[in-house]
C-alpha positions as CSV (number, residue, x, y, z in Angstrom):
1,M,64.4,110.0,-51.8
2,S,61.2,111.5,-50.5
3,R,62.9,112.4,-47.2
4,I,65.5,114.4,-49.2
5,I,62.8,116.3,-51.0
6,L,60.9,116.9,-47.9
7,T,64.0,118.1,-46.0
8,A,64.9,120.4,-48.9
9,F,61.3,121.8,-49.0
10,F,61.3,122.4,-45.3
11,A,64.7,124.2,-45.4
12,A,63.5,126.4,-48.3
13,L,60.3,127.2,-46.3
14,L,62.3,128.2,-43.2
15,A,64.6,130.3,-45.3
16,M,61.7,132.1,-46.9
17,G,60.2,132.8,-43.5
18,G,63.5,134.3,-42.3
19,V,63.6,136.6,-45.4
20,Q,60.0,137.7,-44.8
21,S,60.7,138.4,-41.1
22,A,63.7,140.5,-42.0
23,N,61.7,142.4,-44.6
24,A,59.0,143.1,-42.0
25,L,61.5,144.3,-39.5
26,E,63.1,146.6,-42.0
27,G,59.8,148.0,-43.0
28,A,58.8,148.6,-39.4
29,Y,62.2,150.3,-38.8
30,R,61.6,152.6,-41.8
31,T,58.1,153.4,-40.7
32,D,59.3,154.4,-37.2
33,W,61.9,156.8,-38.6
34,T,59.3,158.2,-41.0
35,R,56.9,158.8,-38.1
36,A,59.6,160.5,-36.0
37,R,60.4,162.7,-39.0
38,Q,56.7,163.6,-39.5
39,A,56.3,164.4,-35.8
40,C,59.2,166.8,-35.8
41,A,57.9,168.5,-38.9
42,D,54.4,168.7,-37.4
43,V,55.7,170.8,-34.4
44,G,57.2,173.3,-36.9
45,I,60.9,172.3,-37.0
46,A,62.3,172.9,-40.5
47,P,63.3,169.6,-42.3
48,G,66.9,169.6,-43.3
49,S,68.2,171.6,-40.4
50,S,70.5,170.2,-37.8
51,I,67.8,170.8,-35.1
52,F,65.4,168.7,-37.2
53,D,67.8,165.9,-37.5
54,Q,68.5,165.9,-33.7
55,C,64.8,166.0,-33.0
56,V,64.2,162.9,-35.2
57,V,67.1,161.0,-33.6
58,D,66.1,161.9,-30.0
59,L,62.4,161.1,-30.6
60,Y,63.1,157.8,-32.4
61,Y,65.4,156.5,-29.6
62,S,63.2,157.8,-26.8
63,L,60.3,155.9,-28.2
64,W,62.4,152.9,-28.8
65,N,63.7,152.9,-25.2
66,E,60.1,153.1,-23.9
67,E,58.9,150.3,-26.1
68,Y,61.7,147.9,-25.2
69,E,62.2,148.9,-21.6
70,T,60.3,145.8,-20.4
71,E,62.8,143.5,-22.2
72,R,65.8,144.8,-20.2
C-alpha cells in the first residue's frame, strides 16, 4: 500500500514540475517579446505600424538565433 502512495506522490511531483517548467518557459517567451517591442519603441518606431511589427519579429528571431546557435 505504501508503494502505491509513494508512486502516486512521485508522479504528482513530476507532473507539478513539468507544469512549473512550462510556465517558466512561457513567461520567458513573453518577456523576450516584450523586450523586443520595447527596443523597437526605444529607437523611435511607432507602435502599431507594420514597420514596428516587422522590427519586433526581426529583432526577436535574430536574438533567438544568436542565443541558440551553439545548440545547432
